[in-house]
N, CA, C and O atoms as a GROMACS GRO file, in nm:
protein
  548
    1MET      N    1   0.872   3.495  -7.020
    1MET     CA    2   0.888   3.377  -6.936
    1MET      C    3   0.925   3.421  -6.793
    1MET      O    4   1.006   3.511  -6.773
    2ASN      N    5   0.863   3.356  -6.698
    2ASN     CA    6   0.889   3.378  -6.556
    2ASN      C    7   0.846   3.516  -6.505
    2ASN      O    8   0.885   3.556  -6.396
    3GLU      N    9   0.767   3.589  -6.585
    3GLU     CA   10   0.720   3.719  -6.539
    3GLU      C   11   0.624   3.700  -6.422
    3GLU      O   12   0.544   3.606  -6.422
    4PRO      N   13   0.630   3.788  -6.322
    4PRO     CA   14   0.542   3.773  -6.206
    4PRO      C   15   0.394   3.765  -6.244
    4PRO      O   16   0.318   3.689  -6.183
    5GLU      N   17   0.352   3.841  -6.345
    5GLU     CA   18   0.211   3.837  -6.384
    5GLU      C   19   0.174   3.703  -6.449
    5GLU      O   20   0.060   3.659  -6.438
    6VAL      N   21   0.269   3.639  -6.517
    6VAL     CA   22   0.243   3.507  -6.575
    6VAL      C   23   0.231   3.403  -6.462
    6VAL      O   24   0.142   3.319  -6.464
    7ILE      N   25   0.321   3.411  -6.366
    7ILE     CA   26   0.315   3.319  -6.251
    7ILE      C   27   0.182   3.334  -6.179
    7ILE      O   28   0.118   3.234  -6.146
    8ARG      N   29   0.140   3.456  -6.153
    8ARG     CA   30   0.012   3.481  -6.084
    8ARG      C   31  -0.103   3.426  -6.166
    8ARG      O   32  -0.192   3.361  -6.111
    9GLU      N   33  -0.103   3.453  -6.297
    9GLU     CA   34  -0.211   3.403  -6.384
    9GLU      C   35  -0.220   3.251  -6.379
    9GLU      O   36  -0.328   3.194  -6.363
   10ILE      N   37  -0.106   3.185  -6.391
   10ILE     CA   38  -0.106   3.039  -6.388
   10ILE      C   39  -0.160   2.988  -6.254
   10ILE      O   40  -0.246   2.900  -6.252
   11LEU      N   41  -0.110   3.043  -6.145
   11LEU     CA   42  -0.153   2.996  -6.014
   11LEU      C   43  -0.301   3.024  -5.988
   11LEU      O   44  -0.368   2.945  -5.922
   12ASP      N   45  -0.352   3.136  -6.040
   12ASP     CA   46  -0.492   3.173  -6.017
   12ASP      C   47  -0.589   3.101  -6.110
   12ASP      O   48  -0.700   3.066  -6.068
   13LYS      N   49  -0.551   3.079  -6.234
   13LYS     CA   50  -0.646   3.024  -6.333
   13LYS      C   51  -0.642   2.872  -6.345
   13LYS      O   52  -0.736   2.811  -6.396
   14THR      N   53  -0.534   2.812  -6.300
   14THR     CA   54  -0.520   2.667  -6.311
   14THR      C   55  -0.607   2.596  -6.210
   14THR      O   56  -0.614   2.633  -6.093
   15LYS      N   57  -0.674   2.490  -6.259
   15LYS     CA   58  -0.750   2.402  -6.169
   15LYS      C   59  -0.695   2.260  -6.175
   15LYS      O   60  -0.692   2.191  -6.073
   16THR      N   61  -0.650   2.217  -6.293
   16THR     CA   62  -0.604   2.079  -6.313
   16THR      C   63  -0.461   2.079  -6.364
   16THR      O   64  -0.430   2.142  -6.465
   17ILE      N   65  -0.374   2.007  -6.293
   17ILE     CA   66  -0.232   2.003  -6.324
   17ILE      C   67  -0.189   1.860  -6.355
   17ILE      O   68  -0.203   1.770  -6.272
   18ALA      N   69  -0.137   1.840  -6.477
   18ALA     CA   70  -0.075   1.713  -6.512
   18ALA      C   71   0.071   1.722  -6.468
   18ALA      O   72   0.144   1.810  -6.512
   19VAL      N   73   0.113   1.630  -6.380
   19VAL     CA   74   0.248   1.632  -6.327
   19VAL      C   75   0.328   1.522  -6.396
   19VAL      O   76   0.313   1.403  -6.365
   20VAL      N   77   0.414   1.563  -6.490
   20VAL     CA   78   0.494   1.468  -6.567
   20VAL      C   79   0.616   1.428  -6.484
   20VAL      O   80   0.697   1.512  -6.445
   21GLY      N   81   0.627   1.298  -6.460
   21GLY     CA   82   0.736   1.247  -6.378
   21GLY      C   83   0.701   1.236  -6.231
   21GLY      O   84   0.790   1.222  -6.147
   22LEU      N   85   0.572   1.243  -6.199
   22LEU     CA   86   0.529   1.232  -6.059
   22LEU      C   87   0.562   1.093  -6.005
   22LEU      O   88   0.528   0.991  -6.066
   23SER      N   89   0.628   1.091  -5.892
   23SER     CA   90   0.662   0.965  -5.825
   23SER      C   91   0.556   0.934  -5.720
   23SER      O   92   0.496   1.024  -5.661
   24ASN      N   93   0.533   0.805  -5.696
   24ASN     CA   94   0.441   0.765  -5.590
   24ASN      C   95   0.515   0.739  -5.459
   24ASN      O   96   0.457   0.687  -5.363
   25ARG      N   97   0.643   0.775  -5.456
   25ARG     CA   98   0.724   0.752  -5.335
   25ARG      C   99   0.736   0.879  -5.251
   25ARG      O  100   0.772   0.986  -5.300
   26GLU      N  101   0.704   0.861  -5.122
   26GLU     CA  102   0.725   0.970  -5.026
   26GLU      C  103   0.872   1.013  -5.030
   26GLU      O  104   0.960   0.930  -5.052
   27GLY      N  105   0.896   1.138  -5.008
   27GLY     CA  106   1.034   1.186  -5.003
   27GLY      C  107   1.086   1.236  -5.137
   27GLY      O  108   1.188   1.305  -5.141
   28ARG      N  109   1.019   1.202  -5.246
   28ARG     CA  110   1.059   1.252  -5.378
   28ARG      C  111   1.001   1.393  -5.393
   28ARG      O  112   0.889   1.419  -5.350
   29ALA      N  113   1.078   1.482  -5.454
   29ALA     CA  114   1.032   1.620  -5.470
   29ALA      C  115   0.898   1.628  -5.543
   29ALA      O  116   0.809   1.703  -5.502
   30SER      N  117   0.883   1.550  -5.650
   30SER     CA  118   0.758   1.556  -5.726
   30SER      C  119   0.638   1.516  -5.640
   30SER      O  120   0.531   1.576  -5.652
   31HIS      N  121   0.656   1.419  -5.554
   31HIS     CA  122   0.548   1.372  -5.466
   31HIS      C  123   0.509   1.482  -5.366
   31HIS      O  124   0.391   1.510  -5.348
   32GLY      N  125   0.608   1.541  -5.302
   32GLY     CA  126   0.579   1.645  -5.204
   32GLY      C  127   0.516   1.769  -5.264
   32GLY      O  128   0.423   1.826  -5.208
   33VAL      N  129   0.566   1.810  -5.380
   33VAL     CA  130   0.510   1.928  -5.447
   33VAL      C  131   0.367   1.900  -5.491
   33VAL      O  132   0.278   1.982  -5.469
   34ALA      N  133   0.344   1.784  -5.552
   34ALA     CA  134   0.209   1.750  -5.598
   34ALA      C  135   0.112   1.740  -5.481
   34ALA      O  136  -0.002   1.784  -5.491
   35ARG      N  137   0.156   1.681  -5.370
   35ARG     CA  138   0.068   1.672  -5.252
   35ARG      C  139   0.032   1.812  -5.202
   35ARG      O  140  -0.084   1.838  -5.171
   36PHE      N  141   0.131   1.902  -5.196
   36PHE     CA  142   0.105   2.040  -5.155
   36PHE      C  143   0.001   2.104  -5.247
   36PHE      O  144  -0.093   2.168  -5.200
   37LEU      N  145   0.018   2.087  -5.378
   37LEU     CA  146  -0.076   2.146  -5.473
   37LEU      C  147  -0.215   2.088  -5.454
   37LEU      O  148  -0.315   2.161  -5.458
   38GLN      N  149  -0.223   1.958  -5.435
   38GLN     CA  150  -0.350   1.891  -5.412
   38GLN      C  151  -0.416   1.946  -5.286
   38GLN      O  152  -0.537   1.972  -5.285
   39GLN      N  153  -0.339   1.964  -5.180
   39GLN     CA  154  -0.392   2.016  -5.054
   39GLN      C  155  -0.436   2.163  -5.066
   39GLN      O  156  -0.511   2.213  -4.983
   40ASN      N  157  -0.389   2.230  -5.171
   40ASN     CA  158  -0.425   2.370  -5.193
   40ASN      C  159  -0.530   2.384  -5.304
   40ASN      O  160  -0.543   2.491  -5.363
   41GLY      N  161  -0.603   2.277  -5.331
   41GLY     CA  162  -0.720   2.286  -5.417
   41GLY      C  163  -0.703   2.252  -5.563
   41GLY      O  164  -0.799   2.260  -5.640
   42TYR      N  165  -0.582   2.214  -5.605
   42TYR     CA  166  -0.562   2.178  -5.745
   42TYR      C  167  -0.588   2.028  -5.764
   42TYR      O  168  -0.557   1.948  -5.676
   43LYS      N  169  -0.644   1.992  -5.878
   43LYS     CA  170  -0.657   1.850  -5.914
   43LYS      C  171  -0.526   1.809  -5.979
   43LYS      O  172  -0.477   1.876  -6.069
   44ILE      N  173  -0.471   1.698  -5.933
   44ILE     CA  174  -0.343   1.646  -5.982
   44ILE      C  175  -0.368   1.524  -6.069
   44ILE      O  176  -0.446   1.435  -6.034
   45ILE      N  177  -0.302   1.522  -6.184
   45ILE     CA  178  -0.308   1.407  -6.273
   45ILE      C  179  -0.165   1.356  -6.291
   45ILE      O  180  -0.084   1.420  -6.358
   46PRO      N  181  -0.132   1.240  -6.232
   46PRO     CA  182   0.002   1.184  -6.248
   46PRO      C  183   0.027   1.138  -6.391
   46PRO      O  184  -0.058   1.072  -6.452
   47ILE      N  185   0.145   1.172  -6.446
   47ILE     CA  186   0.188   1.122  -6.576
   47ILE      C  187   0.319   1.048  -6.552
   47ILE      O  188   0.426   1.108  -6.539
   48ASN      N  189   0.308   0.916  -6.548
   48ASN     CA  190   0.424   0.831  -6.525
   48ASN      C  191   0.386   0.688  -6.563
   48ASN      O  192   0.306   0.625  -6.494
   49PRO      N  193   0.442   0.635  -6.672
   49PRO     CA  194   0.404   0.501  -6.715
   49PRO      C  195   0.449   0.390  -6.620
   49PRO      O  196   0.405   0.276  -6.634
   50ALA      N  197   0.535   0.421  -6.525
   50ALA     CA  198   0.590   0.318  -6.435
   50ALA      C  199   0.505   0.296  -6.310
   50ALA      O  200   0.534   0.205  -6.232
   51ILE      N  201   0.401   0.378  -6.289
   51ILE     CA  202   0.319   0.363  -6.169
   51ILE      C  203   0.171   0.356  -6.206
   51ILE      O  204   0.130   0.402  -6.312
   52GLU      N  205   0.092   0.296  -6.116
   52GLU     CA  206  -0.053   0.287  -6.140
   52GLU      C  207  -0.127   0.408  -6.085
   52GLU      O  208  -0.228   0.451  -6.140
   53SER      N  209  -0.075   0.463  -5.973
   53SER     CA  210  -0.142   0.577  -5.912
   53SER      C  211  -0.045   0.651  -5.821
   53SER      O  212   0.060   0.599  -5.783
   54ALA      N  213  -0.083   0.773  -5.787
   54ALA     CA  214  -0.009   0.854  -5.689
   54ALA      C  215  -0.108   0.951  -5.626
   54ALA      O  216  -0.193   1.007  -5.694
   55LEU      N  217  -0.095   0.968  -5.498
   55LEU     CA  218  -0.179   1.062  -5.422
   55LEU      C  219  -0.328   1.038  -5.446
   55LEU      O  220  -0.407   1.132  -5.451
   56GLY      N  221  -0.364   0.909  -5.460
   56GLY     CA  222  -0.504   0.873  -5.478
   56GLY      C  223  -0.558   0.897  -5.618
   56GLY      O  224  -0.679   0.885  -5.640
   57GLU      N  225  -0.472   0.932  -5.713
   57GLU     CA  226  -0.514   0.959  -5.850
   57GLU      C  227  -0.454   0.857  -5.946
   57GLU      O  228  -0.338   0.819  -5.931
   58LYS      N  229  -0.533   0.814  -6.042
   58LYS     CA  230  -0.486   0.723  -6.147
   58LYS      C  231  -0.373   0.787  -6.226
   58LYS      O  232  -0.382   0.904  -6.264
   59SER      N  233  -0.269   0.711  -6.251
   59SER     CA  234  -0.157   0.761  -6.331
   59SER      C  235  -0.178   0.725  -6.477
   59SER      O  236  -0.234   0.620  -6.510
   60PHE      N  237  -0.134   0.813  -6.564
   60PHE     CA  238  -0.143   0.792  -6.708
   60PHE      C  239  -0.003   0.777  -6.765
   60PHE      O  240   0.093   0.834  -6.714
   61ALA      N  241   0.007   0.699  -6.873
   61ALA     CA  242   0.137   0.675  -6.936
   61ALA      C  243   0.184   0.794  -7.017
   61ALA      O  244   0.304   0.807  -7.043
   62SER      N  245   0.092   0.881  -7.058
   62SER     CA  246   0.128   0.995  -7.142
   62SER      C  247   0.032   1.111  -7.120
   62SER      O  248  -0.078   1.093  -7.067
   63LEU      N  249   0.073   1.229  -7.163
   63LEU     CA  250  -0.016   1.344  -7.158
   63LEU      C  251  -0.138   1.320  -7.247
   63LEU      O  252  -0.250   1.357  -7.212
   64GLU      N  253  -0.114   1.259  -7.362
   64GLU     CA  254  -0.224   1.232  -7.455
   64GLU      C  255  -0.331   1.146  -7.390
   64GLU      O  256  -0.450   1.174  -7.402
   65ALA      N  257  -0.290   1.040  -7.321
   65ALA     CA  258  -0.386   0.953  -7.254
   65ALA      C  259  -0.462   1.029  -7.146
   65ALA      O  260  -0.583   1.012  -7.131
   66ALA      N  261  -0.394   1.112  -7.072
   66ALA     CA  262  -0.459   1.191  -6.967
   66ALA      C  263  -0.556   1.291  -7.026
   66ALA      O  264  -0.667   1.310  -6.974
   67ALA      N  265  -0.516   1.357  -7.135
   67ALA     CA  266  -0.601   1.458  -7.199
   67ALA      C  267  -0.727   1.397  -7.259
   67ALA      O  268  -0.827   1.467  -7.278
   68ALA      N  269  -0.725   1.268  -7.289
   68ALA     CA  270  -0.844   1.200  -7.341
   68ALA      C  271  -0.951   1.188  -7.233
   68ALA      O  272  -1.069   1.174  -7.265
   69GLU      N  273  -0.911   1.193  -7.106
   69GLU     CA  274  -1.005   1.177  -6.995
   69GLU      C  275  -1.025   1.304  -6.911
   69GLU      O  276  -1.125   1.316  -6.840
   70HIS      N  277  -0.931   1.398  -6.919
   70HIS     CA  278  -0.935   1.517  -6.833
   70HIS      C  279  -0.902   1.643  -6.912
   70HIS      O  280  -0.823   1.640  -7.006
   71HIS      N  281  -0.963   1.753  -6.871
   71HIS     CA  282  -0.918   1.884  -6.920
   71HIS      C  283  -0.793   1.919  -6.839
   71HIS      O  284  -0.796   1.911  -6.716
   72ILE      N  285  -0.686   1.958  -6.905
   72ILE     CA  286  -0.560   1.992  -6.837
   72ILE      C  287  -0.531   2.139  -6.858
   72ILE      O  288  -0.527   2.186  -6.972
   73ASP      N  289  -0.511   2.212  -6.748
   73ASP     CA  290  -0.477   2.354  -6.756
   73ASP      C  291  -0.326   2.377  -6.762
   73ASP      O  292  -0.279   2.466  -6.832
   74LEU      N  293  -0.252   2.295  -6.688
   74LEU     CA  294  -0.109   2.316  -6.670
   74LEU      C  295  -0.036   2.183  -6.673
   74LEU      O  296  -0.082   2.083  -6.618
   75VAL      N  297   0.080   2.183  -6.739
   75VAL     CA  298   0.170   2.068  -6.733
   75VAL      C  299   0.290   2.110  -6.650
   75VAL      O  300   0.361   2.205  -6.685
   76ASN      N  301   0.312   2.039  -6.540
   76ASN     CA  302   0.423   2.066  -6.448
   76ASN      C  303   0.524   1.952  -6.467
   76ASN      O  304   0.490   1.836  -6.449
   77VAL      N  305   0.648   1.987  -6.504
   77VAL     CA  306   0.746   1.887  -6.547
   77VAL      C  307   0.854   1.862  -6.443
   77VAL      O  308   0.926   1.953  -6.401
   78PHE      N  309   0.864   1.735  -6.403
   78PHE     CA  310   0.970   1.685  -6.315
   78PHE      C  311   1.050   1.580  -6.391
   78PHE      O  312   1.066   1.468  -6.344
   79ARG      N  313   1.100   1.615  -6.506
   79ARG     CA  314   1.182   1.524  -6.586
   79ARG      C  315   1.311   1.596  -6.622
   79ARG      O  316   1.318   1.719  -6.616
   80ALA      N  317   1.413   1.520  -6.660
   80ALA     CA  318   1.541   1.578  -6.700
   80ALA      C  319   1.523   1.661  -6.827
   80ALA      O  320   1.435   1.633  -6.909
   81PRO      N  321   1.606   1.764  -6.843
   81PRO     CA  322   1.593   1.853  -6.958
   81PRO      C  323   1.588   1.784  -7.094
   81PRO      O  324   1.521   1.834  -7.185
   82GLU      N  325   1.656   1.672  -7.110
   82GLU     CA  326   1.656   1.607  -7.242
   82GLU      C  327   1.518   1.554  -7.282
   82GLU      O  328   1.494   1.527  -7.400
   83PHE      N  329   1.426   1.541  -7.187
   83PHE     CA  330   1.291   1.494  -7.217
   83PHE      C  331   1.195   1.609  -7.249
   83PHE      O  332   1.083   1.586  -7.296
   84VAL      N  333   1.237   1.731  -7.223
   84VAL     CA  334   1.148   1.846  -7.238
   84VAL      C  335   1.100   1.868  -7.381
   84VAL      O  336   0.981   1.897  -7.398
   85PRO      N  337   1.183   1.856  -7.484
   85PRO     CA  338   1.131   1.881  -7.619
   85PRO      C  339   1.009   1.795  -7.656
   85PRO      O  340   0.913   1.847  -7.713
   86GLU      N  341   1.011   1.668  -7.624
   86GLU     CA  342   0.896   1.582  -7.656
   86GLU      C  343   0.774   1.621  -7.573
   86GLU      O  344   0.661   1.616  -7.623
   87ILE      N  345   0.796   1.658  -7.448
   87ILE     CA  346   0.684   1.702  -7.363
   87ILE      C  347   0.623   1.829  -7.421
   87ILE      O  348   0.501   1.841  -7.429
   88VAL      N  349   0.708   1.923  -7.461
   88VAL     CA  350   0.659   2.050  -7.518
   88VAL      C  351   0.581   2.023  -7.647
   88VAL      O  352   0.477   2.086  -7.670
   89LYS      N  353   0.627   1.932  -7.729
   89LYS     CA  354   0.553   1.899  -7.852
   89LYS      C  355   0.414   1.848  -7.817
   89LYS      O  356   0.316   1.883  -7.884
   90ASP      N  357   0.404   1.766  -7.713
   90ASP     CA  358   0.272   1.716  -7.669
   90ASP      C  359   0.185   1.830  -7.617
   90ASP      O  360   0.067   1.837  -7.650
   91VAL      N  361   0.242   1.918  -7.536
   91VAL     CA  362   0.168   2.032  -7.482
   91VAL      C  363   0.113   2.118  -7.596
   91VAL      O  364  -0.002   2.161  -7.593
   92MET      N  365   0.196   2.142  -7.696
   92MET     CA  366   0.154   2.222  -7.811
   92MET      C  367   0.043   2.152  -7.889
   92MET      O  368  -0.059   2.213  -7.923
   93ARG      N  369   0.061   2.024  -7.918
   93ARG     CA  370  -0.036   1.948  -7.996
   93ARG      C  371  -0.170   1.940  -7.923
   93ARG      O  372  -0.276   1.947  -7.986
   94LEU      N  373  -0.166   1.926  -7.792
   94LEU     CA  374  -0.287   1.912  -7.710
   94LEU      C  375  -0.347   2.048  -7.672
   94LEU      O  376  -0.453   2.053  -7.609
   95LYS      N  377  -0.280   2.155  -7.709
   95LYS     CA  378  -0.329   2.292  -7.683
   95LYS      C  379  -0.350   2.320  -7.534
   95LYS      O  380  -0.451   2.379  -7.495
   96ILE      N  381  -0.255   2.276  -7.453
   96ILE     CA  382  -0.259   2.303  -7.309
   96ILE      C  383  -0.199   2.442  -7.288
   96ILE      O  384  -0.089   2.469  -7.337
   97PRO      N  385  -0.268   2.532  -7.217
   97PRO     CA  386  -0.227   2.673  -7.214
   97PRO      C  387  -0.104   2.707  -7.131
   97PRO      O  388  -0.040   2.809  -7.155
   98TYR      N  389  -0.069   2.624  -7.033
   98TYR     CA  390   0.040   2.659  -6.942
   98TYR      C  391   0.139   2.544  -6.927
   98TYR      O  392   0.102   2.427  -6.927
   99LEU      N  393   0.267   2.582  -6.915
   99LEU     CA  394   0.375   2.487  -6.896
   99LEU      C  395   0.467   2.538  -6.786
   99LEU      O  396   0.510   2.653  -6.789
  100TRP      N  397   0.497   2.451  -6.689
  100TRP     CA  398   0.585   2.488  -6.577
  100TRP      C  399   0.697   2.385  -6.569
  100TRP      O  400   0.672   2.267  -6.546
  101LEU      N  401   0.820   2.429  -6.588
  101LEU     CA  402   0.937   2.343  -6.576
  101LEU      C  403   1.000   2.369  -6.439
  101LEU      O  404   1.042   2.480  -6.410
  102GLN      N  405   1.004   2.266  -6.357
  102GLN     CA  406   1.051   2.279  -6.218
  102GLN      C  407   1.197   2.323  -6.210
  102GLN      O  408   1.269   2.325  -6.310
  103GLU      N  409   1.239   2.359  -6.090
  103GLU     CA  410   1.378   2.397  -6.067
  103GLU      C  411   1.472   2.292  -6.125
  103GLU      O  412   1.454   2.172  -6.103
  104GLY      N  413   1.572   2.339  -6.199
  104GLY     CA  414   1.669   2.249  -6.258
  104GLY      C  415   1.628   2.192  -6.392
  104GLY      O  416   1.708   2.128  -6.460
  105VAL      N  417   1.504   2.214  -6.432
  105VAL     CA  418   1.456   2.167  -6.562
  105VAL      C  419   1.459   2.286  -6.657
  105VAL      O  420   1.370   2.371  -6.656
  106VAL      N  421   1.564   2.290  -6.739
  106VAL     CA  422   1.586   2.404  -6.828
  106VAL      C  423   1.608   2.354  -6.970
  106VAL      O  424   1.695   2.270  -6.995
  107HIS      N  425   1.530   2.406  -7.062
  107HIS     CA  426   1.549   2.379  -7.204
  107HIS      C  427   1.499   2.502  -7.279
  107HIS      O  428   1.382   2.512  -7.314
  108GLU      N  429   1.591   2.595  -7.303
  108GLU     CA  430   1.556   2.724  -7.363
  108GLU      C  431   1.486   2.709  -7.498
  108GLU      O  432   1.386   2.775  -7.524
  109GLU      N  433   1.539   2.621  -7.584
  109GLU     CA  434   1.483   2.606  -7.717
  109GLU      C  435   1.338   2.557  -7.711
  109GLU      O  436   1.250   2.615  -7.775
  110ALA      N  437   1.313   2.452  -7.636
  110ALA     CA  438   1.177   2.398  -7.627
  110ALA      C  439   1.082   2.497  -7.560
  110ALA      O  440   0.966   2.509  -7.602
  111ALA      N  441   1.129   2.568  -7.459
  111ALA     CA  442   1.046   2.670  -7.394
  111ALA      C  443   1.010   2.780  -7.496
  111ALA      O  444   0.899   2.832  -7.496
  112GLY      N  445   1.105   2.813  -7.581
  112GLY     CA  446   1.080   2.911  -7.687
  112GLY      C  447   0.975   2.864  -7.786
  112GLY      O  448   0.892   2.943  -7.831
  113TRP      N  449   0.977   2.734  -7.820
  113TRP     CA  450   0.873   2.680  -7.909
  113TRP      C  451   0.736   2.699  -7.846
  113TRP      O  452   0.642   2.743  -7.911
  114ALA      N  453   0.727   2.665  -7.716
  114ALA     CA  454   0.599   2.675  -7.646
  114ALA      C  455   0.550   2.820  -7.646
  114ALA      O  456   0.433   2.846  -7.676
  115GLU      N  457   0.638   2.912  -7.612
  115GLU     CA  458   0.597   3.053  -7.609
  115GLU      C  459   0.555   3.102  -7.747
  115GLU      O  460   0.458   3.176  -7.760
  116SER      N  461   0.626   3.060  -7.850
  116SER     CA  462   0.590   3.099  -7.987
  116SER      C  463   0.453   3.045  -8.026
  116SER      O  464   0.386   3.101  -8.113
  117ASP      N  465   0.412   2.936  -7.962
  117ASP     CA  466   0.282   2.874  -7.988
  117ASP      C  467   0.173   2.932  -7.898
  117ASP      O  468   0.059   2.886  -7.902
  118GLY      N  469   0.206   3.034  -7.817
  118GLY     CA  470   0.107   3.098  -7.731
  118GLY      C  471   0.093   3.038  -7.593
  118GLY      O  472   0.005   3.078  -7.517
  119ILE      N  473   0.178   2.942  -7.560
  119ILE     CA  474   0.174   2.880  -7.427
  119ILE      C  475   0.252   2.967  -7.330
  119ILE      O  476   0.362   3.012  -7.361
  120LYS      N  477   0.196   2.990  -7.213
  120LYS     CA  478   0.266   3.068  -7.111
  120LYS      C  479   0.356   2.972  -7.033
  120LYS      O  480   0.311   2.867  -6.988
  121VAL      N  481   0.484   3.010  -7.018
  121VAL     CA  482   0.586   2.921  -6.966
  121VAL      C  483   0.654   2.980  -6.843
  121VAL      O  484   0.686   3.099  -6.838
  122VAL      N  485   0.675   2.894  -6.744
  122VAL     CA  486   0.761   2.924  -6.630
  122VAL      C  487   0.868   2.815  -6.631
  122VAL      O  488   0.836   2.697  -6.644
  123MET      N  489   0.995   2.856  -6.617
  123MET     CA  490   1.104   2.759  -6.627
  123MET      C  491   1.204   2.778  -6.513
  123MET      O  492   1.236   2.891  -6.475
  124ASP      N  493   1.251   2.665  -6.461
  124ASP     CA  494   1.356   2.663  -6.357
  124ASP      C  495   1.309   2.730  -6.229
  124ASP      O  496   1.384   2.800  -6.161
  125ARG      N  497   1.181   2.707  -6.196
  125ARG     CA  498   1.124   2.759  -6.071
  125ARG      C  499   1.040   2.650  -6.007
  125ARG      O  500   0.989   2.561  -6.076
  126CYS      N  501   1.027   2.657  -5.877
  126CYS     CA  502   0.947   2.560  -5.803
  126CYS      C  503   0.805   2.615  -5.784
  126CYS      O  504   0.786   2.721  -5.725
  127ILE      N  505   0.707   2.542  -5.835
  127ILE     CA  506   0.568   2.587  -5.824
  127ILE      C  507   0.523   2.593  -5.678
  127ILE      O  508   0.441   2.678  -5.642
  128LEU      N  509   0.574   2.504  -5.593
  128LEU     CA  510   0.539   2.507  -5.451
  128LEU      C  511   0.587   2.639  -5.389
  128LEU      O  512   0.511   2.707  -5.321
  129LYS      N  513   0.711   2.674  -5.412
  129LYS     CA  514   0.766   2.799  -5.356
  129LYS      C  515   0.689   2.920  -5.407
  129LYS      O  516   0.658   3.011  -5.331
  130ASP      N  517   0.660   2.920  -5.538
  130ASP     CA  518   0.587   3.034  -5.594
  130ASP      C  519   0.443   3.038  -5.543
  130ASP      O  520   0.390   3.147  -5.519
  131ARG      N  521   0.380   2.923  -5.525
  131ARG     CA  522   0.244   2.921  -5.472
  131ARG      C  523   0.243   2.970  -5.327
  131ARG      O  524   0.151   3.042  -5.287
  132MET      N  525   0.343   2.934  -5.250
  132MET     CA  526   0.351   2.982  -5.112
  132MET      C  527   0.373   3.132  -5.106
  132MET      O  528   0.322   3.199  -5.016
  133ALA      N  529   0.448   3.185  -5.200
  133ALA     CA  530   0.482   3.328  -5.203
  133ALA      C  531   0.373   3.412  -5.271
  133ALA      O  532   0.376   3.535  -5.264
  134THR      N  533   0.276   3.347  -5.336
  134THR     CA  534   0.173   3.418  -5.411
  134THR      C  535   0.037   3.374  -5.360
  134THR      O  536  -0.022   3.282  -5.416
  135PRO      N  537  -0.012   3.438  -5.255
  135PRO     CA  538  -0.143   3.397  -5.203
  135PRO      C  539  -0.249   3.410  -5.311
  135PRO      O  540  -0.246   3.503  -5.392
  136SER      N  541  -0.344   3.317  -5.312
  136SER     CA  542  -0.449   3.323  -5.413
  136SER      C  543  -0.542   3.440  -5.384
  136SER      O  544  -0.557   3.484  -5.270
  137ARG      N  545  -0.602   3.487  -5.490
  137ARG     CA  546  -0.694   3.602  -5.477
  137ARG      C  547  -0.830   3.558  -5.434
  137ARG      O  548  -0.919   3.642  -5.418
   0.00000   0.00000   0.00000
């Protein structure tokens, strides 16, 4: 987990990112990070049952609903740690290869389940900061 080569692989191979907890409000961390990723060539899929859309993309109530319409490479989580186990179960069931838990989102047990299932995990790191520090190849 959090190995530099895993971070590089995720940033290089990912094309579509489901952002769990994406807000449609300017000034929220999830909004700014997702906009940055979108501006850097990634397709963003908002996962938030409380909104209809964010950053010009239709929002989905669940990962399952989004996966029915889109191929998802990475799940980027902006939710409190207590929500992580259910998200990880969805990621495992849907066979999504990468999971990124943003800064402050830590759940060692659930991250361990994901890794045991072959999912590459980054935890307690900001994807925006890592993307800025890791130029694409």
